[in-house]
TORRO-114832 format. One record per residue: x, y, z of N, C-alpha, C, O in turn. Coordinates in Angstrom, 3 decimals. Last residue first. Layout:
<sites>
- n.c1 n.c2 n.c3 ca.c1 ca.c2 ca.c3 c.c1 c.c2 c.c3 o.c1 o.c2 o.c3
- X Y Z X Y Z X Y Z X Y Z
...
</sites>
This chain:
<sites>
- n.c1 n.c2 n.c3 ca.c1 ca.c2 ca.c3 c.c1 c.c2 c.c3 o.c1 o.c2 o.c3
- 96.887 74.354 89.978 97.322 74.037 90.391 98.370 72.854 89.783 99.159 72.282 90.536
- 94.176 75.415 88.475 95.406 75.473 88.072 97.026 75.056 88.862 98.105 75.405 88.384
- 92.087 74.716 89.742 92.149 74.592 88.822 93.343 74.243 88.066 93.573 73.283 87.331
- 92.702 75.800 92.565 92.538 74.396 92.449 92.471 74.241 90.898 93.053 73.175 90.701
- 92.770 78.689 91.968 93.680 78.035 92.546 93.711 76.736 92.250 94.714 76.345 91.652
- 89.827 79.166 91.084 91.195 79.302 89.803 92.410 78.611 90.472 93.132 77.952 89.724
- 88.605 78.427 93.135 88.230 77.513 92.010 89.817 78.206 90.875 90.552 77.557 90.131
- 89.239 80.499 94.819 89.692 78.815 95.206 89.488 78.160 94.164 90.178 77.146 94.063
- 88.480 82.685 93.546 89.683 82.662 93.943 90.374 81.011 93.960 91.381 80.509 93.461
- 85.812 82.379 93.669 86.384 82.691 92.002 87.979 82.248 92.658 88.567 81.359 92.042
- 85.197 82.780 96.501 84.977 81.269 95.327 85.675 81.230 94.097 86.073 80.197 93.557
- 86.195 84.987 96.647 86.773 83.844 97.560 86.399 82.792 96.733 87.206 81.973 96.295
- 84.160 86.440 95.416 85.442 86.868 95.250 86.448 85.559 95.784 87.465 85.308 95.138
- 81.973 85.485 97.007 81.780 85.518 95.473 83.409 85.259 94.891 83.817 84.318 94.210
- 82.343 86.714 99.361 82.446 85.387 99.131 82.788 84.855 97.570 83.633 84.054 97.168
- 82.215 89.221 98.766 83.423 89.001 98.883 83.532 87.374 99.187 84.627 86.815 99.248
- 79.195 89.677 98.031 80.455 89.952 96.705 81.877 89.462 97.163 82.731 89.261 96.300
- 78.467 88.837 100.392 78.236 88.247 99.211 79.311 88.256 97.844 79.873 87.446 97.107
- 79.054 90.898 101.971 79.458 90.106 102.025 79.377 88.775 101.009 80.220 87.878 100.976
- 77.417 93.323 100.100 79.091 93.235 99.888 79.300 91.885 100.342 79.757 91.205 99.424
- 74.869 92.301 100.633 75.423 92.450 99.337 76.626 92.063 98.910 77.031 91.238 98.091
- 74.594 92.799 103.544 74.421 91.332 102.767 75.030 91.045 101.004 75.430 90.034 100.426
- 75.082 95.438 103.414 76.137 94.297 104.319 75.922 93.309 103.273 76.703 92.996 102.374
- 72.483 96.124 102.296 74.027 96.148 101.887 74.775 95.741 102.421 75.673 95.508 101.611
- 70.557 94.860 104.014 70.432 94.611 102.477 71.921 94.572 102.010 72.524 93.608 101.541
- 70.634 96.036 106.471 71.158 94.424 106.374 71.107 94.058 104.734 71.611 93.018 104.311
- 72.734 99.090 106.192 71.184 98.125 105.694 71.462 96.807 105.942 72.576 96.392 105.624
- 74.616 100.808 106.418 73.773 100.450 107.692 72.723 99.404 107.865 72.110 98.962 108.836
- 75.974 100.536 103.899 76.500 99.709 105.022 75.601 99.613 106.330 75.694 98.700 107.151
- 73.986 103.224 103.428 73.909 101.776 102.322 74.861 100.695 103.269 74.181 99.674 103.367
- 74.773 105.115 105.065 73.700 104.534 105.028 73.342 102.978 104.372 72.678 102.016 104.758
- 77.458 104.895 103.703 77.182 105.020 105.644 76.004 104.338 105.406 75.995 103.110 105.481
- 77.042 106.146 101.357 77.602 104.776 101.431 77.773 104.358 103.446 78.304 103.395 103.998
- 75.908 108.533 101.649 75.183 107.888 101.204 75.728 106.117 101.194 75.001 105.133 101.060
- 78.163 109.714 103.137 76.784 109.837 103.831 75.831 108.421 103.106 75.247 107.553 103.755
- 81.446 109.075 103.736 80.484 109.379 102.772 78.872 109.423 103.194 78.819 108.512 104.021
- 82.736 108.094 105.634 82.741 109.475 105.356 81.738 109.646 104.361 81.208 110.757 104.383
- 82.795 105.473 104.998 81.717 105.936 106.202 81.480 107.334 106.208 80.439 107.853 106.609
- 83.208 103.750 102.348 83.992 105.152 102.930 82.475 105.818 103.992 81.475 106.436 103.626
- 83.864 100.417 101.377 83.042 101.523 101.677 83.343 102.476 102.598 83.754 102.100 103.695
- 85.392 97.772 102.619 84.276 97.746 101.733 83.478 99.050 101.541 82.265 98.845 101.531
- 88.769 96.954 101.960 87.801 98.687 102.355 86.434 98.500 101.859 86.166 98.980 100.757
- 89.957 94.435 102.748 89.194 95.011 101.810 88.413 96.132 103.158 87.929 96.146 104.289
- 93.496 93.232 102.579 92.589 93.866 103.569 91.535 94.766 102.685 91.972 95.681 101.987
- 95.019 89.739 101.998 94.026 91.022 101.747 93.483 91.846 102.651 92.936 91.307 103.613
- 97.145 87.295 101.201 96.371 88.005 102.102 96.035 88.870 101.735 96.745 89.223 100.793
- 98.833 83.857 101.159 98.179 85.338 100.939 97.238 85.690 101.374 96.400 84.961 101.905
- 100.722 83.273 104.067 100.086 83.044 103.155 99.298 84.074 102.435 99.069 85.137 103.013
- 101.869 84.365 106.703 102.576 83.204 105.865 101.772 83.048 104.939 102.240 81.973 104.564
- 101.847 87.913 107.503 100.887 86.631 107.376 101.884 85.639 106.385 102.548 86.108 105.461
- 102.906 89.908 108.669 103.405 88.566 109.001 102.835 87.537 108.368 103.183 86.372 108.561
- 101.559 92.081 107.485 102.750 92.108 107.678 103.255 90.807 107.379 103.833 90.468 106.346
- 98.660 92.729 107.827 99.140 91.386 106.675 100.710 91.470 107.200 101.033 90.287 107.304
- 98.819 94.377 110.066 97.863 93.267 109.754 98.012 92.311 108.899 97.595 91.168 109.082
- 100.337 96.336 108.638 100.709 95.631 110.115 100.218 94.448 109.866 100.921 93.506 109.497
- 100.593 97.596 105.484 99.763 97.410 106.781 99.918 96.198 107.591 99.604 95.098 107.137
- 101.471 99.425 103.109 101.984 98.575 104.347 101.171 98.357 105.403 101.191 99.200 106.300
- 99.680 98.943 99.983 100.573 99.911 101.168 100.702 98.818 102.249 100.206 97.692 102.272
- 98.249 99.022 97.219 99.006 98.044 97.728 99.401 99.421 98.595 99.445 100.572 98.161
- 95.189 98.007 95.479 96.271 98.902 95.600 96.967 98.119 96.489 96.696 96.940 96.717
- 92.425 97.580 92.987 93.185 97.051 93.697 94.743 97.846 94.219 95.442 98.272 93.300
- 89.797 99.963 92.893 90.789 99.138 92.420 91.458 98.071 93.487 91.014 97.837 94.611
- 87.492 101.122 93.421 88.636 102.017 93.018 89.756 101.529 93.018 90.762 102.233 93.111
- 83.835 100.681 92.212 85.674 99.810 92.637 86.665 100.826 92.207 86.767 101.311 91.080
- 80.999 101.228 93.000 81.861 101.914 92.362 83.725 101.386 92.848 84.480 101.842 93.707
- 78.751 98.218 92.786 79.624 99.470 93.327 80.758 99.956 92.794 81.512 99.227 92.150
- 77.597 96.425 92.037 77.535 97.171 91.636 77.774 98.406 92.217 77.096 99.429 92.131
- 77.734 93.675 92.836 77.225 94.375 93.692 76.908 95.968 93.351 76.207 96.682 94.068
- 78.902 92.127 90.329 77.371 91.812 91.227 76.712 93.044 92.210 75.512 93.297 92.315
- 80.866 94.316 89.448 80.195 93.707 88.664 78.611 92.977 89.169 77.522 93.171 88.629
- 82.070 95.261 91.874 81.752 96.323 90.631 80.585 95.633 89.867 79.517 96.208 89.659
- 82.768 93.143 93.489 82.226 94.380 93.963 81.313 95.099 92.628 80.107 95.346 92.590
- 83.882 91.469 91.820 82.547 91.191 92.154 81.912 92.483 92.754 80.746 92.820 92.547
- 86.601 92.744 91.206 85.469 92.235 90.456 84.332 92.177 90.362 83.633 92.546 89.418
- 87.316 92.580 94.102 87.182 93.864 93.429 86.046 93.774 92.164 85.002 94.419 92.070
- 87.804 89.672 93.991 87.070 90.437 95.010 86.689 91.857 94.234 85.537 91.968 93.814
- 89.904 89.284 92.464 88.422 88.925 92.399 87.689 89.478 93.046 86.661 89.860 92.486
- 92.243 90.629 93.113 91.373 91.203 91.893 90.196 90.683 91.685 89.379 91.232 90.946
- 92.669 89.590 95.534 92.219 91.266 95.734 91.226 91.665 94.312 90.227 92.373 94.181
- 93.586 87.106 94.293 92.499 87.435 95.256 91.789 88.612 95.168 90.611 88.731 94.830
- 96.124 88.104 93.179 94.679 87.048 92.580 93.722 87.366 93.108 92.853 87.961 92.472
- 97.397 89.422 95.383 96.936 90.197 93.901 95.531 89.137 93.428 94.332 89.411 93.382
- 97.844 86.640 96.497 97.270 88.021 97.305 96.541 89.166 96.267 95.407 89.631 96.383
- 99.362 85.563 94.536 97.963 85.132 94.447 97.183 85.884 95.410 95.957 85.877 95.301
- 101.883 87.224 94.570 100.980 86.883 93.179 99.856 86.623 93.409 99.012 87.211 92.733
- 102.954 87.474 97.163 102.073 88.558 96.113 101.093 88.162 95.351 99.906 88.487 95.320
- 104.111 85.843 98.745 102.589 85.465 98.498 101.949 86.661 97.581 100.751 86.782 97.325
- 106.780 86.455 98.782 106.295 85.191 98.535 105.319 85.067 98.028 105.196 84.389 97.008
- 106.344 89.105 99.580 106.874 88.790 98.316 106.433 87.624 98.067 105.645 87.532 97.126
- 105.777 89.571 102.758 104.622 89.339 101.576 105.129 89.158 100.138 104.194 89.039 99.347
- 107.938 92.460 102.542 107.553 91.221 102.959 106.009 91.099 102.037 105.405 91.817 101.240
- 108.968 94.975 101.390 109.494 93.696 101.338 109.064 92.540 101.736 109.672 91.529 101.386
- 107.559 96.976 102.888 107.124 96.669 101.384 107.826 95.076 101.046 107.181 94.176 100.509
- 108.210 97.873 105.557 107.415 96.738 105.102 106.822 96.366 103.885 105.838 95.638 103.756
- 109.337 100.268 104.831 110.404 99.281 105.336 109.651 97.585 105.064 110.168 96.559 104.623
- 107.382 101.906 104.089 108.785 101.552 103.053 108.950 100.225 103.704 108.699 99.179 103.106
- 106.290 102.731 107.316 105.568 101.872 105.965 106.366 101.216 104.653 106.015 100.117 104.224
- 108.516 104.148 108.046 108.057 103.040 108.592 107.423 102.053 107.696 107.821 100.930 107.387
- 108.612 106.240 106.249 109.476 105.492 106.063 109.384 103.840 106.506 109.781 102.817 105.948
- 106.166 107.593 107.284 106.331 106.967 105.631 107.263 106.010 105.417 107.070 105.065 104.652
- 105.346 107.811 110.594 106.330 107.700 109.697 106.382 106.935 108.232 106.635 105.732 108.166
- 103.284 107.088 112.027 103.019 108.091 111.146 104.279 108.733 110.381 104.295 109.792 109.754
- 103.524 104.692 113.240 102.768 104.992 112.499 102.630 105.908 111.645 101.990 105.760 110.603
- 106.922 103.580 113.745 105.964 104.689 113.951 104.804 104.907 113.359 105.118 105.723 112.493
- 108.554 100.763 115.559 107.612 101.347 114.508 106.591 102.379 114.925 105.773 102.346 115.845
- 109.852 99.598 117.466 110.063 101.199 117.457 108.905 101.452 116.154 108.520 102.611 116.002
- 109.213 96.956 117.296 110.261 97.406 116.827 110.640 98.544 116.486 111.446 98.801 115.592
- 106.725 95.733 118.276 107.057 96.295 116.457 108.192 97.033 116.384 108.286 97.811 115.434
- 107.179 95.965 121.053 106.578 94.587 119.878 106.720 94.499 118.496 106.809 93.520 117.755
- 108.202 97.876 121.885 108.861 96.388 121.788 108.655 95.416 120.853 109.286 94.575 120.212
- 105.892 99.468 121.447 107.538 100.111 120.878 108.111 98.860 120.779 108.575 98.562 119.679
- 103.736 98.270 122.823 103.562 98.489 121.233 105.095 98.555 120.512 105.458 97.992 119.479
- 102.999 97.929 125.496 104.221 97.551 125.060 104.486 97.795 123.485 105.569 97.430 123.029
- 99.636 97.196 124.280 100.478 97.518 125.626 101.927 97.188 125.005 102.054 96.321 124.141
- 97.925 99.598 122.080 98.311 97.784 122.414 99.339 98.159 123.677 99.721 99.303 123.923
- 97.588 101.446 121.026 96.461 101.005 121.690 96.893 99.862 122.402 96.215 99.270 123.243
- 99.018 101.877 118.794 99.094 102.685 119.722 98.326 102.576 121.248 98.424 103.307 122.233
- 98.227 100.247 116.657 98.741 99.394 117.457 99.459 100.544 118.492 100.490 100.155 119.040
- 96.092 101.496 115.121 95.958 100.616 116.314 96.893 99.647 117.155 96.625 98.732 117.934
- 97.355 102.948 112.966 97.400 103.249 114.189 96.645 102.583 115.139 96.527 103.226 116.182
- 96.915 101.269 110.819 98.037 101.160 111.531 98.276 101.718 112.895 99.042 101.277 113.751
- 94.697 102.541 109.337 94.632 101.123 110.187 95.780 100.893 111.055 95.560 100.274 112.096
- 96.387 105.534 109.145 95.096 104.780 109.943 94.854 103.688 110.581 94.762 103.535 111.799
- 98.414 104.487 107.438 98.707 105.276 108.894 97.488 104.922 109.659 97.496 104.167 110.631
- 96.949 103.146 105.439 97.707 102.448 106.063 98.222 103.009 107.393 98.454 102.267 108.347
- 95.813 105.623 104.518 94.790 104.571 104.494 95.659 103.567 105.745 95.105 103.288 106.808
- 98.048 107.036 103.587 97.066 107.303 104.502 96.130 106.496 105.192 95.733 106.716 106.337
- 98.907 105.703 101.696 100.196 105.766 102.787 98.563 106.048 103.307 97.881 105.026 103.378
- 96.864 106.080 99.364 97.177 104.722 99.850 97.963 104.608 101.372 97.738 103.665 102.131
- 97.586 108.850 99.328 96.102 108.210 99.928 96.107 106.806 99.923 95.208 106.289 100.587
- 99.614 109.149 97.875 99.572 109.810 99.238 98.321 108.803 100.153 98.325 108.282 101.269
- 100.598 106.038 96.412 100.042 107.300 96.283 99.822 107.702 97.922 99.839 106.944 98.892
- 102.182 103.280 96.579 101.991 104.512 95.475 101.270 106.043 94.978 101.292 106.762 93.979
- 103.381 101.566 98.721 102.231 102.626 98.356 102.512 103.287 97.438 103.391 104.114 97.682
- 104.563 98.562 98.392 104.964 99.582 98.250 103.670 100.797 98.012 103.070 100.733 96.939
- 102.487 96.029 100.287 103.328 96.304 98.930 103.972 97.995 99.447 103.856 98.476 100.575
- 99.878 93.449 100.773 101.019 94.112 101.146 102.046 94.643 100.356 102.627 93.821 99.647
- 96.630 94.696 99.400 97.235 93.843 99.460 99.141 94.664 99.892 99.577 95.768 99.565
- 93.590 96.239 99.341 94.730 96.196 99.439 95.672 95.057 99.576 95.012 94.185 100.141
- 90.611 97.101 97.749 91.424 95.795 98.316 92.910 96.354 98.260 93.357 96.861 97.231
- 87.778 99.547 97.839 89.299 99.475 97.545 89.765 97.792 98.679 89.406 97.495 99.819
- 85.168 100.738 97.079 85.899 99.638 97.594 86.979 99.725 97.213 87.159 100.036 96.036
- 83.508 104.143 97.303 83.871 103.102 96.441 84.469 102.153 97.686 84.397 102.466 98.875
- 83.646 107.774 97.162 83.101 106.706 97.565 83.913 105.553 96.887 84.810 105.793 96.079
- 84.226 111.230 98.255 84.863 109.935 97.787 84.034 109.024 98.329 83.618 109.082 99.486
- 82.798 113.476 99.225 82.482 113.067 98.010 82.604 111.695 97.445 81.858 111.079 96.684
- 84.144 114.323 101.832 82.660 113.493 102.119 82.266 112.927 100.502 81.473 111.987 100.448
- 87.340 114.074 102.332 86.443 114.806 101.404 85.172 113.381 101.139 85.186 112.253 100.646
- 88.758 112.568 104.198 88.362 113.911 104.370 87.249 114.651 103.373 86.506 115.587 103.668
- 87.482 109.252 104.561 88.348 110.350 103.605 87.703 112.112 104.164 86.575 112.551 104.392
- 87.613 105.704 105.131 87.474 107.299 105.411 87.974 108.219 104.730 89.067 107.984 104.214
- 86.504 102.423 105.238 87.184 103.504 104.808 86.673 104.770 105.512 85.679 104.894 106.227
- 86.440 99.381 107.045 85.665 100.537 106.405 86.733 101.578 106.075 87.810 101.538 106.670
- 87.416 95.697 106.578 87.529 97.384 107.034 86.432 98.232 106.078 85.863 97.988 105.014
- 88.945 92.123 106.769 88.005 93.856 106.643 87.582 94.459 107.321 87.286 94.196 108.486
- 91.268 90.434 105.703 90.564 91.281 106.728 89.748 92.441 105.848 89.874 93.174 104.867
- 91.719 87.270 105.227 90.763 88.144 104.770 90.848 89.142 105.993 90.553 88.771 107.129
- 94.046 85.033 104.164 93.921 85.521 105.186 93.176 86.330 104.525 93.463 86.481 103.338
- 94.440 81.279 103.492 93.860 82.656 103.157 93.916 83.303 104.322 93.878 82.709 105.399
- 95.255 78.978 104.708 95.506 78.908 103.248 95.368 80.519 102.528 95.901 80.917 101.492
- 96.513 78.656 107.962 95.406 79.038 106.689 95.908 79.238 105.632 97.049 79.694 105.548
- 97.833 77.627 109.926 98.304 77.460 108.749 97.255 77.630 107.683 97.138 76.893 106.704
- 97.619 78.501 112.966 96.444 77.360 111.945 96.977 77.045 110.768 96.564 75.950 110.386
- 99.653 80.117 113.026 99.404 79.013 113.848 98.795 77.901 113.616 99.111 76.738 113.864
- 98.501 82.042 111.196 99.912 81.426 110.967 99.854 80.224 111.400 99.942 79.254 110.648
- 96.322 83.462 112.081 96.350 82.824 110.560 97.721 82.039 110.646 97.768 81.201 109.746
- 97.045 84.348 114.668 95.826 83.498 114.696 96.100 82.628 113.431 96.137 81.399 113.491
- 99.128 86.382 113.803 99.300 85.147 114.383 98.545 83.500 114.348 98.925 82.342 114.178
- 97.296 88.204 112.614 98.341 87.578 111.793 98.319 86.352 112.378 97.762 85.371 111.887
- 96.545 88.867 114.847 95.560 88.631 113.957 95.989 87.983 112.888 95.252 87.255 112.224
- 98.794 89.313 116.427 97.830 88.539 117.026 97.253 88.067 115.677 97.460 86.895 115.362
- 99.315 92.064 115.246 100.063 90.775 115.115 99.509 89.635 115.826 100.260 88.701 115.548
- 97.212 93.815 116.608 97.451 93.207 115.079 98.442 92.447 114.899 98.222 91.961 113.790
- 94.971 92.386 119.408 96.260 93.084 118.493 96.567 92.716 117.138 96.303 91.646 116.590
- 91.799 93.002 119.167 92.585 92.177 119.066 94.144 92.557 118.627 94.377 93.004 117.504
- 88.645 93.635 121.471 90.415 94.353 120.868 91.453 93.217 120.815 91.918 92.609 121.778
- 85.655 92.809 120.945 86.618 92.516 121.519 88.013 93.290 120.823 88.162 93.380 119.604
- 82.543 92.041 120.211 83.377 93.263 119.910 84.544 93.374 120.991 84.300 94.097 121.957
- 82.895 88.936 118.379 82.482 90.022 119.389 83.319 90.891 119.438 84.468 90.869 118.996
- 84.587 87.674 117.043 83.672 87.070 116.811 82.343 88.161 117.610 81.137 88.083 117.378
- 88.107 87.481 115.248 87.022 88.118 116.869 85.859 87.688 116.521 85.936 87.147 115.418
- 89.789 86.401 113.787 89.931 86.695 114.583 89.313 87.058 116.167 89.650 87.006 117.350
- 87.789 83.142 112.990 87.823 84.257 113.027 88.966 85.162 114.118 89.067 84.696 115.253
- 88.077 80.625 110.561 88.094 81.051 111.401 88.098 82.300 111.943 88.637 82.972 111.063
- 86.612 77.583 108.517 86.694 79.149 108.905 86.908 79.701 110.100 86.048 79.427 110.938
- 87.456 75.246 106.498 87.489 75.427 107.897 87.556 77.062 108.109 88.585 77.678 107.834
- 85.641 73.525 103.844 86.600 74.416 104.452 85.986 75.245 105.487 84.867 75.746 105.600
- 83.832 71.841 103.382 84.920 71.124 103.619 86.011 72.109 104.151 87.029 71.744 104.740
- 81.418 73.576 102.878 81.177 72.931 104.496 83.083 71.994 104.492 83.502 71.577 105.572
- 80.496 75.483 101.062 81.470 74.726 101.341 82.204 74.424 102.485 83.265 74.867 102.924
- 78.225 77.025 101.679 78.418 76.557 100.528 79.736 75.632 100.222 79.880 75.124 99.111
- 78.500 77.635 104.563 77.384 77.119 103.814 77.665 76.512 102.914 77.471 75.300 103.009
- 81.162 78.797 104.969 80.497 77.122 105.669 79.520 76.698 104.756 79.578 75.606 104.192
- 80.600 81.143 103.244 81.586 80.012 102.927 81.217 78.519 103.905 81.060 77.395 103.431
- 78.534 82.687 104.986 78.221 81.998 103.403 79.502 81.097 103.019 79.169 80.142 102.317
- 80.129 82.854 107.662 78.800 81.956 107.538 78.624 81.432 105.890 78.581 80.256 105.526
- 81.948 84.448 106.565 82.359 83.396 107.127 80.927 82.116 107.031 80.845 80.994 106.531
- 80.430 87.247 105.889 81.135 86.347 104.629 81.239 84.748 105.274 80.706 83.840 104.635
- 79.143 87.365 108.288 78.188 86.849 106.953 78.839 86.136 106.247 78.565 85.001 105.856
- 81.309 88.108 109.824 80.496 86.934 110.241 79.582 86.512 109.051 79.318 85.320 108.899
- 81.879 90.388 108.349 82.881 89.417 108.191 82.331 88.073 108.557 82.638 87.051 107.943
- 79.625 92.186 108.391 79.940 91.501 107.338 81.002 90.388 107.145 81.085 89.649 106.164
- 79.908 92.695 111.397 78.836 92.146 110.733 79.077 91.446 108.971 78.675 90.349 108.583
- 82.656 93.653 111.387 82.519 92.708 112.288 81.121 91.923 111.582 81.193 90.738 111.258
- 82.392 96.257 110.023 83.321 95.229 110.134 82.765 93.850 110.570 82.482 93.038 109.689
- 80.428 97.627 111.890 79.919 97.456 110.845 81.006 95.954 109.986 80.504 94.936 109.509
- 81.655 98.238 114.033 80.468 97.419 113.811 79.893 96.730 112.824 79.187 95.723 112.776
- 83.945 99.321 113.552 84.342 98.237 114.043 82.951 97.277 114.093 82.951 96.048 114.164
- 83.151 102.208 112.362 83.890 100.900 111.574 83.756 99.450 112.181 83.496 98.492 111.453
- 80.313 103.097 113.586 81.544 103.007 113.924 82.099 101.814 112.738 81.499 100.796 112.392
- 77.479 105.297 112.631 77.961 103.938 113.095 79.528 104.035 113.016 80.023 104.991 112.419
- 76.526 107.591 111.937 75.427 107.005 113.103 76.691 105.747 113.512 76.754 105.346 114.674
- 78.385 109.148 110.696 77.555 110.180 111.173 77.003 108.963 112.600 77.028 109.232 113.801
- 81.057 107.063 110.971 80.514 108.038 110.239 79.626 108.621 111.120 79.949 108.672 112.307
- 84.599 106.186 111.550 83.225 106.424 111.906 82.508 107.071 111.020 83.132 107.724 110.183
- 87.439 103.969 111.980 86.659 105.098 111.961 85.559 105.194 112.138 85.099 104.365 112.923
- 88.116 101.933 115.589 88.171 102.141 113.915 87.729 103.859 113.400 87.691 104.798 114.196
- 87.732 101.608 117.960 86.508 101.852 117.226 86.450 101.897 115.939 85.465 101.909 115.200
- 89.226 100.079 120.256 89.562 100.367 119.244 88.109 100.269 118.056 87.632 99.271 117.517
- 87.894 98.676 122.303 88.777 99.913 122.479 88.689 100.454 121.702 88.106 101.527 121.857
- 86.624 96.626 120.246 86.781 96.714 121.870 86.571 98.476 121.884 85.622 99.215 121.624
- 87.965 96.993 116.928 87.176 95.931 118.316 87.521 96.369 119.136 88.710 96.684 119.186
- 89.259 96.274 113.861 89.335 97.061 114.881 88.660 96.222 115.940 88.717 94.992 115.933
- 87.927 93.895 111.288 88.946 95.111 111.356 88.383 95.654 113.062 87.224 95.432 113.415
- 87.762 90.776 111.139 86.778 91.928 111.221 87.786 93.096 111.925 88.274 92.983 113.049
- 89.187 88.249 109.287 89.527 89.333 110.228 88.651 90.574 110.167 88.781 91.361 109.230
- 89.269 84.942 108.532 88.578 86.270 108.476 88.813 87.296 109.745 88.613 87.047 110.934
- 91.252 82.433 107.585 90.869 83.301 108.225 90.216 84.646 108.199 90.924 85.524 107.703
- 90.459 79.491 105.820 90.701 80.523 105.730 90.061 81.389 107.210 88.980 81.208 107.771
- 91.421 76.121 104.633 91.199 77.140 105.655 91.470 78.362 105.504 92.593 78.642 105.086
- 91.537 75.013 102.184 91.303 74.165 103.166 90.940 75.173 104.435 90.051 74.788 105.195
- 91.833 74.393 98.653 92.007 75.650 99.896 90.986 74.919 101.076 89.897 74.398 100.836
- 94.186 71.749 97.950 92.724 72.099 97.840 92.887 73.382 99.112 93.650 73.410 100.078
- 95.814 70.416 95.298 95.849 71.740 96.156 94.198 72.002 96.698 93.256 72.360 95.992
- 95.745 67.131 94.394 95.409 68.356 94.129 95.593 69.406 95.106 95.399 68.836 96.180
- 99.366 64.634 95.189 97.762 65.693 95.669 97.838 66.943 95.138 98.791 67.722 95.093
- 100.709 64.011 92.132 100.789 64.491 93.561 99.441 65.067 93.566 98.710 65.616 92.741
- 100.614 60.983 90.424 100.442 62.304 90.617 100.206 62.303 91.898 99.787 61.430 92.658
- 103.712 59.192 89.914 102.479 59.109 90.782 101.659 60.624 90.449 102.485 61.496 90.176
- 105.076 59.674 86.436 104.995 60.027 88.109 103.625 59.557 88.620 102.607 59.526 87.928
- 104.476 57.565 83.582 103.924 58.484 84.339 104.156 58.620 85.815 103.561 57.828 86.545
- 106.907 56.081 81.923 105.684 55.661 82.590 105.623 57.194 83.684 106.544 57.684 84.338
- 108.713 56.632 80.434 107.649 57.048 80.041 106.630 56.878 80.790 105.531 57.368 80.531
- 110.847 54.947 81.419 110.995 56.340 81.219 110.264 56.791 81.308 110.326 57.667 82.171
- 110.372 52.391 81.169 109.808 53.077 82.372 110.177 54.517 82.673 109.965 55.150 83.707
- 110.232 51.917 78.727 108.865 51.879 78.931 109.080 52.521 80.582 108.136 53.050 81.169
- 113.172 52.026 78.357 112.570 52.989 77.568 110.708 52.802 78.091 109.965 53.706 77.711
- 113.420 49.705 80.046 113.957 50.812 80.318 113.177 52.069 79.485 112.642 52.983 80.112
- 112.322 47.608 78.248 111.907 47.958 79.451 112.731 49.200 80.155 112.133 49.484 81.193
- 114.172 48.053 76.222 112.940 48.168 75.384 112.015 48.364 77.483 111.219 49.270 77.727
- 116.396 47.303 76.951 116.250 48.648 76.178 114.686 48.956 76.533 114.223 49.980 77.036
- 116.059 44.370 77.550 116.296 45.533 78.721 116.246 47.039 78.336 116.087 47.915 79.186
- 115.613 43.369 75.184 114.382 43.388 75.881 114.896 44.777 76.990 114.292 45.835 77.165
- 118.309 44.070 74.129 117.170 44.587 73.630 115.845 44.715 74.114 115.044 45.603 73.821
- 120.016 42.242 75.728 120.315 43.719 75.560 118.567 44.392 75.004 117.889 45.143 75.706
- 118.828 39.864 74.812 118.867 40.102 76.142 118.708 41.862 76.065 117.706 42.549 76.260
- 119.705 39.673 72.330 118.461 39.753 72.671 118.190 40.480 74.120 117.471 41.449 74.361
- 122.362 39.910 72.660 121.935 40.917 72.015 120.335 41.059 71.882 119.737 42.065 71.501
- 122.650 37.299 74.038 123.187 38.510 74.524 122.507 39.781 73.838 122.117 40.671 74.594
- 122.239 35.527 72.147 121.496 35.483 73.215 121.511 37.030 73.882 120.525 37.719 74.144
- 124.547 35.682 70.350 122.680 35.994 69.988 121.821 36.103 71.283 120.785 36.766 71.327
</sites>
């Protein structure tokens, strides 16, 4: 009889242990973001009638970072550049990797042979689905030609070769879902908050995103080849509106990630 009671008691203890909740794992927190102002120094990027891409990208990048730090003091913000200096494309990704960033944001201005084309585009790493996407990647990647020993550093990659861009498509696959999630939030803010024409989320092979080991996106904030958009981006109000939209995209992404973890 005593054995039966003992077995019964042990059975209850085992059952209770089986349904005891495991220790809750720490909730995910987005703690560090790297903001990359495209081009710089000897690399002006594209240009409009009055301004160069490197100028606008830097001003917007600094304001995005400032706004993040103001509203999320627990989030650390690092920049790939804070002045008009040239930084190798692979070093920009390396800065994010060395510091174990949770998100990498690269800010650029767009250009097109047609001066009528306008709007924002946000890219993640992937295979280009149109010649337009490929042209953007070619232009942004051509910055490596200004780097010393670029043939050796990038394995003989030729920014004018469509095949070279296709080879990049397999990278970033581990972070693709969250990269697309962030990019979608940014484009939504451009359209709804800034009242800009969103040309959508796109994919192409960008060297600056190639070796980042975290979700990442390259944001084209407007076309300097379009006189109206160039004028808009030359104004403090225009740049502030764009920067605030990127911040709001970041905020939505951060809340989304921390809520669903």
